LOVEX-309874 format. One record per residue (C-alpha): x, y, z; residue in three letters. Coordinates in Angstrom, 3 decimals. Layout:
! LOVEX-309874
@X: X	Y: Y	Z: Z	r: ALA
...
//
This chain:
! LOVEX-309874
@X: 33.167	Y: 2.647	Z: -29.984	r: UNK
@X: 29.705	Y: 3.888	Z: -29.199	r: UNK
@X: 29.040	Y: 6.573	Z: -32.458	r: UNK
@X: 26.609	Y: 9.743	Z: -31.960	r: UNK
@X: 23.466	Y: 9.585	Z: -33.236	r: UNK
@X: 21.758	Y: 12.584	Z: -31.806	r: UNK
@X: 19.124	Y: 12.973	Z: -28.663	r: UNK
@X: 17.232	Y: 10.855	Z: -27.509	r: UNK
@X: 14.406	Y: 9.542	Z: -29.213	r: UNK
@X: 11.047	Y: 11.682	Z: -29.081	r: UNK
@X: 7.668	Y: 10.132	Z: -26.904	r: UNK
@X: 4.619	Y: 8.886	Z: -29.551	r: UNK
@X: 1.688	Y: 11.006	Z: -30.007	r: UNK
@X: -1.936	Y: 9.600	Z: -30.007	r: UNK
@X: -3.194	Y: 9.157	Z: -33.461	r: UNK
@X: -5.629	Y: 7.144	Z: -35.443	r: UNK
@X: -5.604	Y: 3.575	Z: -34.601	r: UNK
@X: -4.613	Y: 1.329	Z: -37.683	r: UNK
@X: -1.559	Y: -1.356	Z: -38.179	r: UNK
@X: 1.700	Y: 0.136	Z: -38.639	r: UNK
@X: 3.977	Y: -2.361	Z: -41.440	r: UNK
@X: 7.237	Y: -0.718	Z: -41.549	r: UNK
@X: 8.715	Y: -1.587	Z: -44.876	r: UNK
@X: 12.202	Y: -2.817	Z: -45.112	r: UNK
@X: 14.098	Y: -5.432	Z: -47.070	r: UNK
@X: 12.142	Y: -8.346	Z: -46.513	r: UNK
@X: 9.116	Y: -9.763	Z: -47.948	r: UNK
@X: 6.712	Y: -12.376	Z: -46.349	r: UNK
@X: 3.232	Y: -13.267	Z: -47.232	r: UNK
@X: 0.346	Y: -13.140	Z: -45.539	r: UNK
@X: -3.244	Y: -13.077	Z: -46.076	r: UNK
@X: -5.452	Y: -9.336	Z: -45.958	r: UNK
@X: -6.977	Y: -8.851	Z: -42.772	r: UNK
@X: -10.561	Y: -7.766	Z: -42.374	r: UNK
@X: -12.597	Y: -5.114	Z: -40.933	r: UNK
@X: -14.389	Y: -5.465	Z: -37.684	r: UNK
@X: -16.403	Y: -8.655	Z: -38.821	r: UNK
@X: -13.718	Y: -10.730	Z: -40.146	r: UNK
@X: -16.339	Y: -14.142	Z: -40.749	r: UNK
@X: -18.503	Y: -11.041	Z: -42.899	r: UNK
@X: -15.741	Y: -10.346	Z: -45.016	r: UNK
@X: -14.056	Y: -12.160	Z: -47.903	r: UNK
@X: -10.647	Y: -13.303	Z: -47.775	r: UNK
@X: -8.258	Y: -12.265	Z: -50.498	r: UNK
@X: -4.214	Y: -12.771	Z: -50.933	r: UNK
@X: -1.946	Y: -10.178	Z: -50.650	r: UNK
@X: 2.525	Y: -9.630	Z: -50.076	r: UNK
@X: 3.757	Y: -6.635	Z: -48.176	r: UNK
@X: 6.896	Y: -5.936	Z: -46.919	r: UNK
@X: 7.189	Y: -7.383	Z: -42.695	r: UNK
@X: 10.647	Y: -6.226	Z: -42.262	r: UNK
@X: 13.128	Y: -5.929	Z: -39.502	r: UNK
@X: 12.039	Y: -2.251	Z: -38.487	r: UNK
@X: 8.552	Y: -4.124	Z: -37.309	r: UNK
@X: 10.035	Y: -7.136	Z: -35.755	r: UNK
@X: 13.529	Y: -6.103	Z: -34.571	r: UNK
@X: 15.332	Y: -8.871	Z: -36.554	r: UNK
@X: 15.984	Y: -9.676	Z: -39.873	r: UNK
@X: 14.499	Y: -13.171	Z: -40.631	r: UNK
@X: 10.905	Y: -14.070	Z: -40.760	r: UNK
@X: 11.671	Y: -16.948	Z: -39.288	r: UNK
@X: 13.449	Y: -14.441	Z: -36.243	r: UNK
@X: 9.990	Y: -15.049	Z: -34.990	r: UNK
@X: 8.479	Y: -18.076	Z: -36.412	r: UNK
@X: 7.655	Y: -20.579	Z: -33.525	r: UNK
@X: 6.476	Y: -17.813	Z: -31.118	r: UNK
@X: 3.126	Y: -17.150	Z: -30.187	r: UNK
@X: 2.029	Y: -13.847	Z: -31.542	r: UNK
@X: 4.069	Y: -15.021	Z: -35.138	r: UNK
@X: 1.808	Y: -18.604	Z: -35.365	r: UNK
@X: -0.990	Y: -16.054	Z: -35.366	r: UNK
@X: 0.302	Y: -13.899	Z: -37.775	r: UNK
@X: 1.481	Y: -16.429	Z: -40.022	r: UNK
@X: -2.098	Y: -18.550	Z: -39.449	r: UNK
@X: -4.100	Y: -15.489	Z: -40.262	r: UNK
@X: -5.773	Y: -15.555	Z: -36.574	r: UNK
@X: -4.487	Y: -11.828	Z: -36.074	r: UNK
@X: -6.911	Y: -8.966	Z: -38.049	r: UNK
@X: -6.918	Y: -5.692	Z: -38.053	r: UNK
@X: -9.921	Y: -3.298	Z: -38.312	r: UNK
@X: -8.344	Y: -0.809	Z: -40.839	r: UNK
@X: -6.514	Y: -2.562	Z: -43.025	r: UNK
@X: -8.039	Y: -3.589	Z: -45.997	r: UNK
@X: -7.241	Y: -4.952	Z: -49.194	r: UNK
@X: -7.596	Y: -3.918	Z: -53.374	r: UNK
@X: -5.576	Y: -1.716	Z: -53.221	r: UNK
@X: -3.362	Y: -2.337	Z: -49.893	r: UNK
@X: -2.259	Y: 0.971	Z: -48.124	r: UNK
@X: 0.281	Y: 1.052	Z: -45.540	r: UNK
@X: -0.818	Y: 2.843	Z: -42.641	r: UNK
@X: 1.589	Y: 5.461	Z: -40.613	r: UNK
@X: 4.385	Y: 4.460	Z: -38.598	r: UNK
@X: 4.067	Y: 6.775	Z: -35.501	r: UNK
@X: 1.474	Y: 5.345	Z: -33.391	r: UNK
@X: 2.190	Y: 3.571	Z: -29.693	r: UNK
@X: -0.855	Y: 0.992	Z: -30.613	r: UNK
@X: -3.018	Y: -0.593	Z: -32.538	r: UNK
@X: -6.840	Y: -2.726	Z: -32.142	r: UNK
@X: -7.061	Y: -5.880	Z: -33.883	r: UNK
@X: -9.619	Y: -8.752	Z: -33.967	r: UNK
@X: -7.705	Y: -12.173	Z: -31.933	r: UNK
@X: -8.842	Y: -15.834	Z: -32.484	r: UNK
@X: -7.634	Y: -19.065	Z: -31.441	r: UNK
@X: -9.445	Y: -21.371	Z: -33.669	r: UNK
@X: -10.640	Y: -18.865	Z: -36.787	r: UNK
@X: -14.246	Y: -18.519	Z: -35.679	r: UNK
@X: -14.612	Y: -16.558	Z: -32.674	r: UNK
@X: -12.846	Y: -13.450	Z: -32.574	r: UNK
@X: -12.409	Y: -11.138	Z: -29.085	r: UNK
@X: -10.647	Y: -7.459	Z: -29.920	r: UNK
@X: -6.980	Y: -7.046	Z: -28.628	r: UNK
@X: -4.422	Y: -4.577	Z: -28.652	r: UNK
@X: -1.067	Y: -4.854	Z: -30.306	r: UNK
@X: 1.234	Y: -2.378	Z: -28.941	r: UNK
@X: 5.014	Y: -1.089	Z: -30.159	r: UNK
@X: 7.793	Y: -1.757	Z: -27.763	r: UNK
@X: 9.751	Y: 1.625	Z: -29.337	r: UNK
@X: 8.880	Y: 4.324	Z: -31.286	r: UNK
@X: 10.372	Y: 4.200	Z: -35.049	r: UNK
@X: 12.654	Y: 7.006	Z: -34.528	r: UNK
@X: 13.878	Y: 4.310	Z: -31.411	r: UNK
@X: 13.804	Y: 1.973	Z: -33.908	r: UNK
@X: 15.943	Y: 3.783	Z: -36.120	r: UNK
@X: 18.577	Y: 4.537	Z: -33.425	r: UNK
@X: 18.766	Y: 1.060	Z: -32.998	r: UNK
@X: 19.514	Y: -0.443	Z: -35.988	r: UNK
@X: 22.180	Y: 2.502	Z: -36.447	r: UNK
@X: 23.616	Y: 1.952	Z: -33.546	r: UNK
@X: 24.163	Y: -1.951	Z: -34.256	r: UNK
@X: 25.294	Y: -1.533	Z: -37.642	r: UNK
@X: 27.968	Y: 0.954	Z: -36.317	r: UNK
@X: 29.428	Y: -0.969	Z: -33.243	r: UNK
@X: 30.674	Y: -3.547	Z: -35.938	r: UNK
@X: 31.221	Y: -0.542	Z: -38.218	r: UNK
@X: 28.869	Y: -2.309	Z: -40.917	r: UNK
@X: 26.979	Y: -0.147	Z: -43.360	r: UNK
@X: 23.135	Y: 0.770	Z: -42.602	r: UNK
@X: 21.851	Y: -2.296	Z: -44.638	r: UNK
@X: 24.150	Y: -5.364	Z: -41.941	r: UNK
@X: 22.806	Y: -7.998	Z: -40.812	r: UNK
@X: 21.031	Y: -7.088	Z: -37.101	r: UNK
@X: 20.586	Y: -10.460	Z: -35.974	r: UNK
@X: 23.938	Y: -11.487	Z: -37.474	r: UNK
@X: 26.158	Y: -8.607	Z: -35.459	r: UNK
@X: 24.155	Y: -9.247	Z: -32.373	r: UNK
@X: 25.032	Y: -12.818	Z: -31.482	r: UNK
@X: 28.853	Y: -11.976	Z: -32.494	r: UNK
@X: 28.760	Y: -9.408	Z: -29.266	r: UNK
@X: 30.503	Y: -10.343	Z: -25.913	r: UNK
@X: 27.018	Y: -10.597	Z: -23.706	r: UNK
@X: 25.448	Y: -13.188	Z: -26.082	r: UNK
@X: 28.538	Y: -15.491	Z: -26.429	r: UNK
@X: 27.656	Y: -15.491	Z: -22.673	r: UNK
@X: 24.341	Y: -15.888	Z: -22.646	r: UNK
@X: 24.982	Y: -19.219	Z: -25.174	r: UNK
@X: 26.767	Y: -20.879	Z: -22.291	r: UNK
@X: 25.220	Y: -20.139	Z: -19.522	r: UNK
@X: 22.882	Y: -22.533	Z: -17.896	r: UNK
@X: 20.610	Y: -20.491	Z: -15.970	r: UNK
@X: 19.738	Y: -16.399	Z: -15.723	r: UNK
@X: 22.495	Y: -14.960	Z: -13.698	r: UNK
@X: 22.505	Y: -11.306	Z: -12.574	r: UNK
@X: 25.778	Y: -10.422	Z: -14.148	r: UNK
@X: 24.259	Y: -11.855	Z: -17.736	r: UNK
@X: 21.761	Y: -8.994	Z: -17.371	r: UNK
@X: 23.998	Y: -5.936	Z: -15.923	r: UNK
@X: 23.862	Y: -3.184	Z: -17.765	r: UNK
@X: 20.476	Y: -3.197	Z: -19.192	r: UNK
@X: 18.846	Y: -0.228	Z: -19.169	r: UNK
@X: 15.408	Y: -1.657	Z: -18.160	r: UNK
@X: 14.263	Y: -0.379	Z: -14.910	r: UNK
@X: 12.811	Y: -4.373	Z: -14.237	r: UNK
@X: 16.409	Y: -5.826	Z: -14.326	r: UNK
@X: 17.856	Y: -2.299	Z: -12.052	r: UNK
@X: 17.807	Y: -5.030	Z: -9.225	r: UNK
@X: 18.064	Y: -8.371	Z: -10.605	r: UNK
@X: 17.717	Y: -11.052	Z: -7.508	r: UNK
@X: 18.443	Y: -14.513	Z: -8.418	r: UNK
@X: 14.806	Y: -15.384	Z: -7.942	r: UNK
@X: 13.421	Y: -12.563	Z: -10.135	r: UNK
@X: 15.228	Y: -14.028	Z: -13.020	r: UNK
@X: 14.665	Y: -17.689	Z: -12.246	r: UNK
@X: 10.886	Y: -16.331	Z: -12.317	r: UNK
@X: 11.560	Y: -14.746	Z: -15.635	r: UNK
@X: 13.127	Y: -18.405	Z: -17.224	r: UNK
@X: 10.419	Y: -20.258	Z: -15.659	r: UNK
@X: 7.563	Y: -18.630	Z: -17.096	r: UNK
@X: 9.189	Y: -17.833	Z: -20.611	r: UNK
@X: 6.211	Y: -18.633	Z: -22.551	r: UNK
@X: 8.190	Y: -18.060	Z: -26.274	r: UNK
@X: 9.384	Y: -21.866	Z: -25.869	r: UNK
@X: 8.236	Y: -25.000	Z: -26.304	r: UNK
@X: 8.936	Y: -26.291	Z: -22.652	r: UNK
@X: 8.997	Y: -23.460	Z: -19.978	r: UNK
@X: 9.156	Y: -24.425	Z: -16.009	r: UNK
@X: 12.365	Y: -25.244	Z: -15.452	r: UNK
@X: 15.172	Y: -22.362	Z: -13.862	r: UNK
@X: 17.503	Y: -24.022	Z: -16.120	r: UNK
@X: 18.119	Y: -22.799	Z: -20.056	r: UNK
@X: 18.769	Y: -25.850	Z: -21.497	r: UNK
@X: 15.491	Y: -26.152	Z: -23.342	r: UNK
@X: 16.575	Y: -22.461	Z: -24.878	r: UNK
@X: 17.540	Y: -22.666	Z: -28.778	r: UNK
@X: 20.324	Y: -19.933	Z: -28.936	r: UNK
@X: 17.197	Y: -18.028	Z: -30.893	r: UNK
@X: 15.481	Y: -18.289	Z: -27.727	r: UNK
@X: 18.322	Y: -17.111	Z: -26.060	r: UNK
@X: 18.348	Y: -14.064	Z: -28.510	r: UNK
@X: 14.633	Y: -13.452	Z: -28.551	r: UNK
@X: 14.378	Y: -12.986	Z: -24.690	r: UNK
@X: 18.354	Y: -10.941	Z: -24.648	r: UNK
@X: 16.793	Y: -8.439	Z: -27.016	r: UNK
@X: 13.344	Y: -8.343	Z: -25.567	r: UNK
@X: 15.182	Y: -7.843	Z: -22.037	r: UNK
@X: 16.790	Y: -5.095	Z: -23.433	r: UNK
@X: 14.411	Y: -3.113	Z: -25.679	r: UNK
@X: 11.085	Y: -3.029	Z: -22.995	r: UNK
@X: 10.678	Y: -6.056	Z: -20.418	r: UNK
@X: 6.600	Y: -5.244	Z: -20.745	r: UNK
@X: 5.990	Y: -8.869	Z: -22.931	r: UNK
@X: 8.182	Y: -10.407	Z: -19.657	r: UNK
@X: 6.550	Y: -8.709	Z: -17.157	r: UNK
@X: 2.813	Y: -9.586	Z: -18.333	r: UNK
@X: 3.890	Y: -13.398	Z: -18.417	r: UNK
@X: 5.882	Y: -13.784	Z: -14.837	r: UNK
@X: 3.165	Y: -11.495	Z: -12.991	r: UNK
@X: 0.443	Y: -12.266	Z: -14.836	r: UNK
@X: -3.190	Y: -10.867	Z: -14.078	r: UNK
@X: -4.617	Y: -14.771	Z: -13.622	r: UNK
@X: -2.609	Y: -14.597	Z: -10.394	r: UNK
@X: -4.220	Y: -11.536	Z: -9.372	r: UNK
@X: -1.224	Y: -8.821	Z: -10.495	r: UNK
@X: -2.906	Y: -6.014	Z: -12.132	r: UNK
@X: -1.562	Y: -6.705	Z: -15.652	r: UNK
@X: -3.388	Y: -7.387	Z: -19.359	r: UNK
@X: -3.364	Y: -10.819	Z: -20.360	r: UNK
@X: -0.085	Y: -11.600	Z: -22.216	r: UNK
@X: -1.349	Y: -13.383	Z: -25.749	r: UNK
@X: 2.096	Y: -12.638	Z: -27.260	r: UNK
@X: 5.358	Y: -10.974	Z: -28.780	r: UNK
@X: 7.665	Y: -10.672	Z: -31.055	r: UNK
@X: 10.516	Y: -8.132	Z: -31.759	r: UNK
@X: 9.047	Y: -4.698	Z: -31.488	r: UNK
@X: 5.590	Y: -5.783	Z: -31.162	r: UNK
@X: 3.437	Y: -7.237	Z: -28.523	r: UNK
@X: -0.566	Y: -8.608	Z: -28.063	r: UNK
@X: -2.620	Y: -8.446	Z: -25.703	r: UNK
@X: -6.480	Y: -7.652	Z: -24.072	r: UNK
@X: -8.372	Y: -4.767	Z: -25.514	r: UNK
@X: -8.211	Y: -1.742	Z: -23.318	r: UNK
@X: -8.868	Y: 2.155	Z: -22.855	r: UNK
@X: -6.026	Y: 4.348	Z: -21.616	r: UNK
@X: -7.052	Y: 6.147	Z: -18.765	r: UNK
@X: -6.874	Y: 9.083	Z: -20.377	r: UNK
@X: -10.476	Y: 8.763	Z: -21.815	r: UNK
@X: -11.874	Y: 8.822	Z: -18.426	r: UNK
@X: -10.574	Y: 12.467	Z: -17.549	r: UNK
@X: -14.035	Y: 13.689	Z: -18.406	r: UNK
@X: -15.699	Y: 11.043	Z: -16.577	r: UNK
@X: -18.572	Y: 10.695	Z: -14.173	r: UNK
@X: -18.210	Y: 11.273	Z: -10.658	r: UNK
@X: -19.035	Y: 8.195	Z: -9.665	r: UNK
@X: -16.406	Y: 6.783	Z: -12.309	r: UNK
@X: -13.773	Y: 8.692	Z: -11.502	r: UNK
@X: -13.749	Y: 8.515	Z: -7.977	r: UNK
@X: -13.951	Y: 3.924	Z: -8.636	r: UNK
@X: -11.105	Y: 4.358	Z: -10.893	r: UNK
@X: -9.406	Y: 6.437	Z: -8.154	r: UNK
@X: -9.795	Y: 4.110	Z: -6.043	r: UNK
@X: -8.539	Y: 1.618	Z: -7.880	r: UNK
@X: -5.361	Y: 2.902	Z: -8.588	r: UNK
@X: -4.267	Y: 3.789	Z: -5.194	r: UNK
@X: -5.560	Y: 0.060	Z: -4.599	r: UNK
@X: -3.333	Y: -1.156	Z: -7.278	r: UNK
@X: 0.046	Y: 1.133	Z: -5.989	r: UNK
@X: -0.977	Y: -0.477	Z: -2.474	r: UNK
@X: -0.458	Y: -3.614	Z: -3.880	r: UNK
@X: 2.324	Y: -3.495	Z: -5.585	r: UNK
@X: 4.264	Y: -1.989	Z: -2.696	r: UNK
@X: 2.959	Y: -5.130	Z: -0.511	r: UNK
@X: 2.050	Y: -8.673	Z: -1.987	r: UNK
@X: 2.812	Y: -11.964	Z: -1.149	r: UNK
@X: 5.645	Y: -12.593	Z: -3.065	r: UNK
@X: 7.659	Y: -9.475	Z: -0.713	r: UNK
@X: 8.487	Y: -7.836	Z: -4.140	r: UNK
@X: 8.271	Y: -3.890	Z: -4.338	r: UNK
@X: 7.623	Y: -2.453	Z: -7.561	r: UNK
@X: 7.847	Y: 1.293	Z: -8.550	r: UNK
@X: 7.600	Y: 3.347	Z: -11.729	r: UNK
@X: 10.216	Y: 5.438	Z: -12.357	r: UNK
@X: 7.423	Y: 7.642	Z: -15.015	r: UNK
@X: 3.413	Y: 7.740	Z: -15.122	r: UNK
@X: 1.313	Y: 9.245	Z: -18.162	r: UNK
@X: -1.827	Y: 8.787	Z: -19.307	r: UNK
@X: -1.334	Y: 5.453	Z: -20.979	r: UNK
@X: 0.102	Y: 3.592	Z: -18.188	r: UNK
@X: -3.242	Y: 2.523	Z: -16.908	r: UNK
@X: -6.157	Y: 1.241	Z: -18.801	r: UNK
@X: -9.276	Y: 0.245	Z: -18.314	r: UNK
@X: -11.052	Y: -3.235	Z: -18.836	r: UNK
@X: -15.048	Y: -2.934	Z: -20.609	r: UNK
@X: -16.253	Y: -3.762	Z: -17.391	r: UNK
@X: -14.391	Y: -1.108	Z: -15.285	r: UNK
@X: -11.743	Y: -2.770	Z: -14.070	r: UNK
@X: -8.027	Y: -0.522	Z: -13.906	r: UNK
@X: -4.797	Y: -2.548	Z: -14.369	r: UNK
@X: -1.290	Y: -1.879	Z: -15.931	r: UNK
@X: -1.291	Y: -1.097	Z: -19.429	r: UNK
@X: 2.248	Y: -0.550	Z: -19.952	r: UNK
@X: 5.072	Y: -2.116	Z: -17.170	r: UNK
@X: 7.963	Y: -0.921	Z: -19.942	r: UNK
@X: 8.521	Y: 1.876	Z: -16.803	r: UNK
@X: 7.905	Y: -0.459	Z: -13.970	r: UNK
@X: 11.271	Y: -1.548	Z: -11.407	r: UNK
@X: 11.282	Y: -4.455	Z: -9.421	r: UNK
@X: 13.275	Y: -4.701	Z: -6.280	r: UNK
@X: 13.158	Y: -8.390	Z: -4.108	r: UNK
@X: 12.551	Y: -7.534	Z: -0.181	r: UNK
@X: 12.320	Y: -11.152	Z: 0.359	r: UNK
@X: 16.053	Y: -12.569	Z: -1.330	r: UNK
@X: 17.432	Y: -8.885	Z: -1.900	r: UNK
@X: 19.499	Y: -7.218	Z: -5.066	r: UNK
@X: 23.231	Y: -7.980	Z: -5.603	r: UNK
@X: 25.840	Y: -6.335	Z: -3.523	r: UNK
@X: 27.475	Y: -5.073	Z: -6.766	r: UNK
@X: 24.272	Y: -3.816	Z: -8.619	r: UNK
@X: 25.025	Y: -0.705	Z: -10.228	r: UNK
@X: 28.717	Y: 0.049	Z: -9.161	r: UNK
@X: 31.106	Y: -0.761	Z: -12.344	r: UNK
@X: 28.424	Y: -2.243	Z: -14.856	r: UNK
@X: 29.843	Y: -3.265	Z: -18.547	r: UNK
@X: 27.368	Y: -1.183	Z: -21.235	r: UNK
@X: 27.783	Y: -2.509	Z: -24.313	r: UNK
@X: 25.550	Y: -2.388	Z: -27.881	r: UNK
@X: 22.257	Y: -3.867	Z: -25.668	r: UNK
@X: 23.021	Y: -1.081	Z: -22.935	r: UNK
@X: 22.376	Y: 1.416	Z: -25.941	r: UNK
@X: 19.738	Y: 0.080	Z: -28.162	r: UNK
@X: 17.125	Y: 3.098	Z: -27.222	r: UNK
@X: 19.003	Y: 5.820	Z: -25.513	r: UNK
@X: 22.758	Y: 6.922	Z: -24.669	r: UNK
@X: 24.734	Y: 4.819	Z: -23.169	r: UNK
@X: 25.689	Y: 6.806	Z: -20.773	r: UNK
@X: 21.935	Y: 7.508	Z: -19.369	r: UNK
@X: 22.069	Y: 6.329	Z: -15.492	r: UNK
@X: 19.221	Y: 4.754	Z: -13.265	r: UNK
@X: 19.242	Y: 5.254	Z: -9.793	r: UNK
@X: 20.952	Y: 2.778	Z: -6.951	r: UNK
@X: 18.803	Y: 0.229	Z: -5.872	r: UNK
@X: 18.727	Y: 1.069	Z: -2.925	r: UNK
@X: 17.571	Y: 4.922	Z: -3.042	r: UNK
@X: 13.860	Y: 3.961	Z: -4.117	r: UNK
@X: 11.445	Y: 5.531	Z: -1.895	r: UNK
@X: 8.676	Y: 3.786	Z: -0.511	r: UNK
@X: 6.140	Y: 6.589	Z: -1.829	r: UNK
@X: 7.833	Y: 7.219	Z: -5.286	r: UNK
@X: 5.048	Y: 5.589	Z: -7.210	r: UNK
@X: 2.462	Y: 7.251	Z: -5.039	r: UNK
@X: 3.672	Y: 10.734	Z: -5.322	r: UNK
@X: 3.876	Y: 10.826	Z: -9.583	r: UNK
@X: 0.308	Y: 9.383	Z: -9.561	r: UNK
@X: -0.919	Y: 11.992	Z: -7.083	r: UNK
@X: 0.977	Y: 14.433	Z: -8.797	r: UNK
@X: 0.272	Y: 13.771	Z: -12.652	r: UNK
@X: -2.659	Y: 11.967	Z: -12.792	r: UNK
@X: -5.584	Y: 11.611	Z: -10.195	r: UNK
@X: -5.762	Y: 15.655	Z: -10.351	r: UNK
@X: -6.824	Y: 15.305	Z: -13.850	r: UNK
@X: -9.146	Y: 12.712	Z: -13.109	r: UNK
@X: -10.807	Y: 13.932	Z: -9.491	r: UNK
@X: -10.463	Y: 17.909	Z: -10.603	r: UNK
@X: -13.966	Y: 20.010	Z: -9.605	r: UNK
@X: -16.188	Y: 16.398	Z: -10.024	r: UNK
@X: -17.616	Y: 16.495	Z: -6.353	r: UNK
@X: -19.606	Y: 19.503	Z: -4.012	r: UNK
@X: -17.718	Y: 21.367	Z: -1.440	r: UNK
@X: -16.783	Y: 20.175	Z: 0.935	r: UNK
@X: -15.862	Y: 16.625	Z: -0.448	r: UNK
@X: -13.425	Y: 18.378	Z: -2.983	r: UNK
@X: -11.833	Y: 20.814	Z: -1.008	r: UNK
@X: -10.214	Y: 17.262	Z: 1.041	r: UNK
@X: -10.248	Y: 15.540	Z: -1.792	r: UNK
@X: -7.725	Y: 18.064	Z: -2.995	r: UNK
@X: -5.905	Y: 18.571	Z: 0.209	r: UNK
@X: -5.239	Y: 14.921	Z: 0.638	r: UNK
@X: -3.885	Y: 15.016	Z: -3.333	r: UNK
@X: -1.683	Y: 17.637	Z: -2.488	r: UNK
@X: 0.160	Y: 15.753	Z: 0.510	r: UNK
@X: 0.261	Y: 12.395	Z: -1.338	r: UNK
@X: 1.592	Y: 13.811	Z: -4.186	r: UNK
@X: 4.777	Y: 15.939	Z: -2.373	r: UNK
@X: 7.913	Y: 14.505	Z: -2.770	r: UNK
@X: 9.197	Y: 16.902	Z: 0.152	r: UNK
@X: 7.475	Y: 14.896	Z: 2.377	r: UNK
@X: 8.424	Y: 11.228	Z: 4.264	r: UNK
@X: 7.312	Y: 8.057	Z: 3.470	r: UNK
@X: 4.623	Y: 7.839	Z: 6.646	r: UNK
@X: 3.150	Y: 11.141	Z: 5.436	r: UNK
@X: 2.546	Y: 9.935	Z: 1.938	r: UNK
@X: 1.480	Y: 6.620	Z: 2.573	r: UNK
@X: -1.469	Y: 8.065	Z: 5.004	r: UNK
@X: -2.400	Y: 10.668	Z: 2.366	r: UNK
@X: -3.128	Y: 7.856	Z: 0.147	r: UNK
@X: -5.070	Y: 6.040	Z: 2.552	r: UNK
@X: -7.317	Y: 9.514	Z: 3.636	r: UNK
@X: -7.472	Y: 9.782	Z: 0.087	r: UNK
@X: -9.220	Y: 5.996	Z: -0.334	r: UNK
@X: -11.465	Y: 6.628	Z: 2.560	r: UNK
@X: -12.506	Y: 9.508	Z: 0.834	r: UNK
@X: -13.055	Y: 8.266	Z: -2.070	r: UNK
@X: -15.042	Y: 4.735	Z: -1.046	r: UNK
@X: -18.529	Y: 6.156	Z: -0.572	r: UNK
@X: -18.388	Y: 8.398	Z: -3.321	r: UNK
@X: -18.429	Y: 5.144	Z: -5.570	r: UNK
@X: -21.473	Y: 3.545	Z: -6.913	r: UNK
@X: -23.223	Y: 0.303	Z: -6.932	r: UNK
@X: -24.356	Y: -0.688	Z: -10.739	r: UNK
@X: -24.072	Y: -2.671	Z: -13.693	r: UNK
@X: -21.248	Y: -0.724	Z: -15.290	r: UNK
@X: -19.041	Y: -1.003	Z: -12.816	r: UNK
@X: -19.747	Y: -5.083	Z: -14.052	r: UNK
@X: -15.945	Y: -6.366	Z: -12.576	r: UNK
@X: -17.375	Y: -5.900	Z: -8.509	r: UNK
@X: -21.359	Y: -6.063	Z: -9.526	r: UNK
@X: -23.607	Y: -7.689	Z: -8.158	r: UNK
@X: -21.253	Y: -8.017	Z: -5.168	r: UNK
@X: -21.266	Y: -4.581	Z: -4.237	r: UNK
@X: -24.913	Y: -4.990	Z: -3.230	r: UNK
@X: -23.931	Y: -7.080	Z: -0.770	r: UNK
@X: -20.913	Y: -6.760	Z: 0.305	r: UNK
@X: -19.967	Y: -3.333	Z: 1.381	r: UNK
@X: -16.003	Y: -4.549	Z: 0.164	r: UNK
@X: -16.803	Y: -4.033	Z: -3.342	r: UNK
//
C-alpha cells in the first residue's frame, strides 16, 4: 500500500558548482580530488561517506564494474571545488557539478556530473521503498527492490519487452515499441558484453541497475542509445551510477540569454533545427518534450547546441508503432512511484501533437533569447513568427510553417567567424552553414 508522503518534489535552483556527497551509512575510501590543474596538486588520501542517497543503492559494489564507478575508484574523476585537509562536504541541492575526467590519469578534460534526482526526491524515494515493505527508514533499498514482483519478472526475462516497463513514469517509456527496447538492451554500455537484443549476458545486478535507472531518470539511457557520434543532438555519455551521470561539459542555454544578436540568432536557428531532426529522422522515431526549461539545452565551447537534459524526452516509434494496450490499465508498483505520486498520469501515446515541442520552445525559451536583439522591421518579423509558433491552439501545419519562417529570418542574421567553430570555416565556402 502506497504511503502518503507529501507533495511532489520541488525543482532544483542554480547555485555554486561543487560536488555533492550526501552522508549515509556506507563508508568508501577514495582519494581527495584536485583543483582545476590536477597534475599540479599533491594527492592525499582521505575517507568519506558515499552512501545510498547519492548512488541510490546500498552497497559500493552496486556500481563497481560500471564505467563511471571504475573512474571514481581509480581516481580518474576530480572535482574542482573539493579539496583535502580538511575535507568540506559541499551543498546537497545543486543539479550539476564541474569536474575533470581522465582515461589515463595524464590528460584531463572538463566534464559535467549531473544529479538525476534532487535531494528531496532521493529522500522521498528511499522512504517510499522502505514503507512499501513496512520497513524502517534504514532498510536495505537493494534488498527490497529485488523482492518486488516486477524485478522477479525481469530476472526471468530473456528479452526486454513492453510489459516489463509498463507503468514506469518516464516519458521515454510511455509508448515503448519492441524495436526501441531492443535498442536499449543492445546498446546498454554498463554491461561487459553489449550488442545482443537478449539479456543473457546481464547479471541480476545488471538488470536491477537498468530497471532502477529507467524508473528514476532515463537520461543516461537516451545518451547511450542515440549517441552524438551518430548525429543525434546529445552529449557524449561517459558513465552513470545510481543517481548521477557524467557527460561532456556544457553551458546551459540560460547563460546565453544576453548574447550578442548574431550569436542569439545562431543558437535559435540551431534549436529549431534540433527540434526538426527530432520530428523527422532516418530511424523514424518521433521525439517530443513533455516540458522544457533554460537547462534543457546546452552549448559546447565550439558553439554547438544540443540537448543537455533528456529526462523529459518522449519517444514514439513511427515505423513499428506502439502496443495497443499502452496506457490502458497499466500496473503501478514501487518503481512507478519513486519520484512522484503513484497517481500521476501521462498522456496517451496517440494524443501527442507534432507541434508540441515547437510550441514549448517558441513560448518559453526563444523569446528570452531573441527579444529586442534586432532592429526594425526584422524584430517585428521575428516576434510575429514566435507568436504564431508558440500558439498551442493553432493546428500543427500552421505552427510548423511559423517555425520554418522563423528559421528563414534567422539564417542571414548569423555571422561566419571563428566564434562558431562547429561550422567554421565551412561557412565561408558553403551557404548551408
